[in-house]
C-alpha positions, 0 to 999 in steps of 0.5 A, a space after each residue: 531508517 537505522 534510528 528506530 530499529 533499536 527501539 523495536 521490542 525484542 518480541 515475536 511478531 510481524 513487521 511491515 515495510 512501507 513506502 512514503 505513500 504508506 503502501 506495504 512493500 514487505 511483510 515479514 515474521 520474526 522471533 525477535 522484531 528488534 534483531 530481525 528488522 535491525 539486520 536490514 541495515 547491515 549490508 553484511 547480513 541482509 535477510 534476503 537478496 531483495 532487501 538492498 533494492 527494497 530498503 531504498 524505498 522503505 520510509 516506515 517500519 510498522 509492526 504487530 507483537 504476537 504471543 509466539 512465533 507460530 502466531 507471527 507465522 499465521 499473521 504474516 500469511 494473512 497480511 501477505 494475502 491482504 496487502 500483496 506486497 511487492 517484495 514478498 513471495 506470494 502464497 498461492 491458494 493451494 498453499 494455504 494452511 490446513 484445518 481440521 474439519 468435523 462434519 457435525 452436519 452428518 448423522 455420524 460426523 467424521 474427522 478430516 484434514 482440509 485446506 478449504 473452509 466452506 459454509 456447509 455447517 461443519 466445524 473447522 479448527 486451525 489453521 495449523 502449521 505442520 500437516 504431519 503434526 495434525 495427522 499424528 494428532 488425529 492418530 492420537 485422538 482416535 485412540 482416545 476418542 474413536 471418531 471415524 475418519 473415512 469418507 463413507 456417506 452414512 445415514 442415521 441407521 441401517 448403514 450397509 457397510 462392513 467395518 474396516 481395520 480402524 474398528 479392529 484396532 479400536 480407532 472407530 466404533 463402527 457406525 458404518 455397520 450400525 455398531 453404535 447409535 447416534 447418541 453414544 457417537 455424539 458423546 465422542 464427537 463432543 469430546 473431540 470438539 472440546 479437545 480441538 477447542 483447547 480443552 486438552 487436559 483430559 487427553 494429555 492427562 490420559 497420555 501421561 497416565 499411560 506414560 507413567 504406567 509404562 514407566 512403572 513396569 519398566 517399559 521405558 520404550 513405551 513411556 518414551 513413545 507416550 512422551 513423544 505423543 504428548 509433545 506432538 499433541 502440544 505442537 499440533 494444538 498450539 492455539 492460534 490467537 490470530 486466526 479462527 474460522 468462525 467467519 466473524 467480523 470483530 474489532 478488538 480494542 486495547 488501550 495503554 496509559 502513560 500519565 495523561 496520555 493514552 494509546 488505543 489500538 484497534 485490531 480489525 478481524 474480518 472473516 475471522 482473520 486479523 487483517 489490519 489495525 490502527 492506533 490513536 492517541 488520547 490526551 488528558 486522560 486519567 489512568 485511574 478512570 479507564 471506563 471514561 477513557 474507553 467510553 470517549 474513544 469508542 464514541 469518537 472512533 465509531 462516530 465516523 467509522 465506515 464499517 461497524 462489525 457485529 462484535 466489538 471486543 473491549 478491555 473493560 466496561 464503558 459508561 452507559 453500555 446499553 445506550 452505546 450498544 443501541 447507538 452502534 446497532 442503529 448505525 450498523 443497521 443490525 445488532 452490534 454486541 459489546 463483549 468484555 472477554 475474561 479468558 480464551 481467544 478474545 481475551 488474548 487478542 485484547 491483551 495483544 492489542 493492549 501490549 501493542 498500544 503500550 509499545 507504541 506509547 513507549 516509542 512515542 515517549 522516546 521521540 521515535 518518528 516513523 513517518 518522515 516526510 522524505 520521499 525515497 526517490 528524492 533521498 536516492 537523488 540526493 545520494 546519486 548527486 552527492 547533495 547535502 540534502 534531498 532536493 525540495 525544489 526541482 526546476 525543469 526546463 525545455 525548448 520547443 520550436 518549429 524551424 525558426 518560428 514560434 520558439 518558446 521555453 518552459 519551466 516546471 517545478 516539483 516541490 517535495 516531489 509533487 508538481 507546483 503548477 502555480 510556479 510554472 513559467 513560459 518564455 518567448 525566445 527573444 534574442 536567438 535567430 534561427 534554430 539553435 536549441 542550445 542558445 535558446 536554452 542559455 537564454 531561458 535559463 539566464 532569464 529565469 536565474 536572474 529573476 531567482 537571484 532577485 527573489 532569493 529563491 534559487 532551486 535545489 536542483 535544475 533538470 534540463 531536457 536533453 543530453 550533453 549539448 543542452 546541459 553545456 549551454 545551461 552550465 554556461 548560463 549558470 557560470 555567467 551568473 556565478 551560479 556554477 554551484 547549483 546542482 544541474 543534470 540533463 536527461 536524454 530521451 533516447 536512452 533515458 541517461 542522466 548526464 552531469 556537468 564535466 562527467 563523461 559517463 552518464 548515470 544509468 538507472 533501471 527502467 523501473 526505478 522510482 527515482 528515474 520515474 520522478 525525473 522523467 515525469 518532470 522532464 515530460 511535464 516541461 516538454 508538455 508545457 513548452 509544446 502547449 505554449 508553442 501550439 498556442 502561438 502557432 494557432 494564433 498566428 495561423 488564425 491571423 489574416 491580412 484582412 485584420 489590418 484593413 480599417 473597418 473590416 472586423 470579424 463579421 465582414 472578414 468572415 463574409 468576404 472569405 465565405 463569398 470569395 473563398 480565399 485572400 487571392 480571390 478577394 485581391 483579384 475581385 473588382 470594386 463591383 464584386 466586392 460591393 456584392 458582399 453584405 456589409 461592404 460599402 463603397 469606401 470599405 471596398 476601396 480600402 480593401 482593394 488599395 490595401 491588398 494591392 499595396 501588400 501584393 507589391 511589397 510581397 
């Protein structure tokens, strides 16, 4: 994991730690992705106490670059809610970020703070990070644009209320007492909406003028207060590119070029939130012809896309945009719009997608591989057993018997951590008499390893179902064949301890450790395979009858005899005439039955 860390950008953003299956284990934010992610490889400076156990299973580090740290904070929140990573502290619903709400559906809209969005028709702005900054912003907003903040249910006219303190300090125009009409009040609401949509110049300019006026009359304390208010306004309305409450579904596409290769990144905005992104490489492109490259990508990407959003945001024009838009609308089943933003939130998202595509392309240029095929459980097994490499082929062995009957052995195989069922083998015990599991294990392993030597296909690791006794018997078999160098372990069922040759103390792993789960699965599969073979032999033996040994007594005659007499003993005691009463039994066959059963009875 250390090699790709130094190649991460020193930019603010969000990083995602993933396991070998691609599942997100942890989502974190950083003002510098390079420094933050690199700290995970430094044991003396782990970012949190879960880092050390988590990093054992991290196979891939993905990231998204953002414009600033505040955007990273919001995106981190979105991704944690989306992926529910195992090693993240989960955010509860009552800890959502706050929004500013303007109830424009009311005759006299009011401004309020909320943590819930709805479909009431109100306008929502945010989310924001600091509630205190929001309230300070409301305080300053109502000084410049006196919009009401009370919870009164006002009508369009003839409201019966008295004005409150906000009216007397010029923070509200008094619609509750019919002191302003709806048209005049609507101008105030529109100014507030423009301010919260990002047009803060007018408000900030007015505060600056007041600050300068206070300074001109040597009111430095007043000027300092206006200066602080300007800072609070800037802090509260810092634009959040990654979040909106428009409930829109959008795909935002960015593209970057490097010679004849390009990388396109798709940011997926669902319900107004950036929840995921994908990147794709394009070959044989011409950076001087971005229209052709983008057209080819859009056509190929959406050909088999499972979901087509209402809006697709593009960095530049495509060829035949009307035809593409019509094609996408038909696939979606409703209208789809191709949009090329020139400024605002969408343009910033396009720039962010393009910047991330550029970084991915640069990482590819430096040959950084993020998705190695190594299984973290196999890597840990390598570390535990001090192997030279992760074991690619693991063979597991087990014995199954009932007393001294039907003794069998089994071999099951994992290749790169996955079952290789075509490699499974089963063994009938040939040389061991009585119930001696250790000797049976020796026989099975000896027979298997002789074949492995002939085929030049020795395993990387051998797993024995059992503790020290079974492991010792297996080690003896390996020593006889000069294979003592082969790694071998035993897994005891009772406490799930891992035993190694010539080591008195076992290796004990936590019950939720994926490496333990891997070898448990192999052990259980060996047990299942051996038991199935044992049951098959036992069932075959139990279904065998002494009648099968009598000439001319086939399945039908055997069934007829058993149905008529009920048991072998009754058939043995039957007279010749009684046997002839059974359908299909002739005089010669009846004589053979009596003779054969009589002789077998004497032998018994």
